[in-house]
Backbone as CSV, one residue per row, in Angstrom:
resi,resn,N_x,N_y,N_z,CA_x,CA_y,CA_z,C_x,C_y,C_z
1,MET,117.617,51.763,103.718,117.129,52.565,104.829,117.257,54.053,104.473
2,VAL,116.243,54.840,104.823,116.223,56.258,104.498,116.915,57.041,105.598
3,SER,117.768,57.966,105.194,118.485,58.789,106.157,117.541,59.830,106.760
4,MET,117.649,60.098,108.054,116.787,61.059,108.734,117.354,62.480,108.679
5,GLU,118.542,62.640,108.125,119.139,63.962,108.040,118.448,64.786,106.964
6,GLN,118.367,66.085,107.204,117.793,66.994,106.216,118.907,67.855,105.654
7,SER,118.882,68.001,104.355,119.896,68.869,103.757,119.324,70.272,103.663
8,GLY,119.934,71.209,104.355,119.471,72.595,104.316,118.482,72.896,105.428
9,SER,118.076,74.140,105.481,117.162,74.600,106.518,115.722,74.438,106.056
10,THR,114.845,74.118,106.984,113.423,74.008,106.650,112.715,75.358,106.753
11,MET,113.359,76.339,107.370,112.732,77.644,107.584,112.951,78.610,106.418
12,GLY,113.915,78.382,105.584,114.201,79.333,104.522,115.135,80.415,105.010
13,GLU,115.370,81.405,104.153,116.289,82.489,104.510,115.637,83.457,105.476
14,GLU,116.485,84.114,106.273,115.983,85.168,107.142,115.703,86.397,106.297
15,PRO,114.630,87.132,106.603,114.317,88.322,105.809,115.335,89.436,106.051
16,THR,115.542,90.236,105.031,116.433,91.389,105.164,115.693,92.498,105.898
17,TRP,116.426,93.547,106.271,115.779,94.645,107.001,114.780,95.381,106.113
18,VAL,114.998,95.390,104.790,114.055,96.042,103.881,112.742,95.260,103.839
19,GLU,112.859,93.940,103.783,111.649,93.114,103.783,110.886,93.237,105.098
20,LEU,111.616,93.305,106.206,110.964,93.501,107.504,110.255,94.848,107.569
21,LEU,110.926,95.886,107.074,110.335,97.220,107.077,109.066,97.263,106.240
22,VAL,109.112,96.665,105.055,107.937,96.638,104.177,106.800,95.858,104.828
23,SER,107.107,94.738,105.457,106.053,93.949,106.098,105.444,94.699,107.279
24,PHE,106.283,95.373,108.066,105.753,96.165,109.172,104.890,97.317,108.672
25,LEU,105.303,97.961,107.581,104.505,99.046,107.023,103.159,98.533,106.503
26,LEU,103.160,97.370,105.874,101.903,96.798,105.392,100.974,96.436,106.547
27,ILE,101.534,95.837,107.583,100.719,95.493,108.747,100.172,96.757,109.397
28,GLY,101.011,97.779,109.519,100.555,99.046,110.093,99.483,99.714,109.256
29,ALA,99.609,99.617,107.939,98.597,100.215,107.062,97.257,99.506,107.212
30,VAL,97.276,98.195,107.338,96.026,97.447,107.519,95.383,97.800,108.856
31,VAL,96.188,97.862,109.910,95.664,98.216,111.233,95.086,99.631,111.220
32,ALA,95.786,100.560,110.580,95.308,101.941,110.506,94.015,102.030,109.705
33,ALA,93.922,101.292,108.609,92.708,101.330,107.784,91.512,100.775,108.550
34,VAL,91.708,99.687,109.255,90.607,99.103,110.030,90.211,100.034,111.170
35,GLY,91.190,100.584,111.869,90.887,101.516,112.951,90.166,102.753,112.463
36,LEU,90.606,103.293,111.328,89.942,104.466,110.762,88.513,104.138,110.356
37,ALA,88.290,102.965,109.794,86.935,102.559,109.406,86.025,102.451,110.623
38,VAL,86.552,101.927,111.719,85.753,101.812,112.941,85.418,103.195,113.490
39,ILE,86.391,104.080,113.515,86.162,105.434,114.043,85.147,106.182,113.181
40,VAL,85.297,106.116,111.857,84.361,106.804,110.961,82.958,106.232,111.120
41,SER,82.845,104.924,111.276,81.536,104.303,111.472,80.887,104.774,112.767
42,LEU,81.660,104.809,113.846,81.115,105.252,115.127,80.692,106.713,115.081
43,VAL,81.500,107.561,114.453,81.144,108.978,114.333,79.896,109.130,113.478
44,GLY,79.828,108.401,112.375,78.653,108.475,111.507,77.384,108.014,112.204
45,LEU,77.479,106.918,112.939,76.300,106.434,113.666,75.883,107.413,114.762
46,THR,76.861,108.025,115.414,76.542,109.012,116.457,75.822,110.215,115.858
47,LEU,76.351,110.728,114.747,75.712,111.880,114.109,74.323,111.521,113.583
48,TRP,74.170,110.329,113.044,72.872,109.886,112.535,71.863,109.773,113.681
49,GLY,72.308,109.189,114.801,71.425,109.062,115.957,71.025,110.414,116.524
50,LYS,71.971,111.348,116.587,71.640,112.688,117.079,70.663,113.394,116.144
51,ALA,70.839,113.208,114.842,69.915,113.831,113.880,68.514,113.252,114.033
52,LEU,68.417,111.949,114.267,67.097,111.347,114.480,66.435,111.895,115.727
53,LEU,67.210,112.007,116.814,66.653,112.553,118.055,66.235,114.011,117.885
54,ARG,67.082,114.783,117.190,66.770,116.188,116.975,65.496,116.331,116.143
55,ARG,65.374,115.514,115.106,64.190,115.568,114.244,62.946,115.147,115.035
56,HIS,63.088,114.127,115.867,61.958,113.631,116.652,61.524,114.680,117.678
57,ARG,62.480,115.276,118.357,62.146,116.310,119.359,61.537,117.534,118.678
58,GLY,62.013,117.872,117.497,61.482,119.060,116.797,60.036,118.878,116.392
59,THR,59.680,117.681,115.942,58.286,117.467,115.513,57.363,117.378,116.691
60,VAL,57.817,116.807,117.824,56.960,116.675,119.005,56.729,118.041,119.630
61,SER,57.789,118.817,119.839,57.626,120.116,120.468,56.949,121.111,119.530
62,GLY,57.178,120.960,118.238,56.546,121.869,117.277,55.062,121.609,117.126
63,GLY,54.631,120.372,117.349,53.232,120.036,117.183,52.396,120.381,118.405
64,SER,53.008,120.632,119.543,52.262,120.887,120.785,51.687,122.277,120.816
């Protein structure tokens, strides 16, 4: 018959404070990079859209 007891922990060792700090910094860096990419994309699209409108208005009013 096989014993149902487990020798040792199934979770492994608890991380040290240095490992926790490094993991939090990595997670924060990923979040910051994604957030910055979204902000830069939105600003770029806004400026591109304004330039298109400005160019369109300039040609219409200039041609009249």
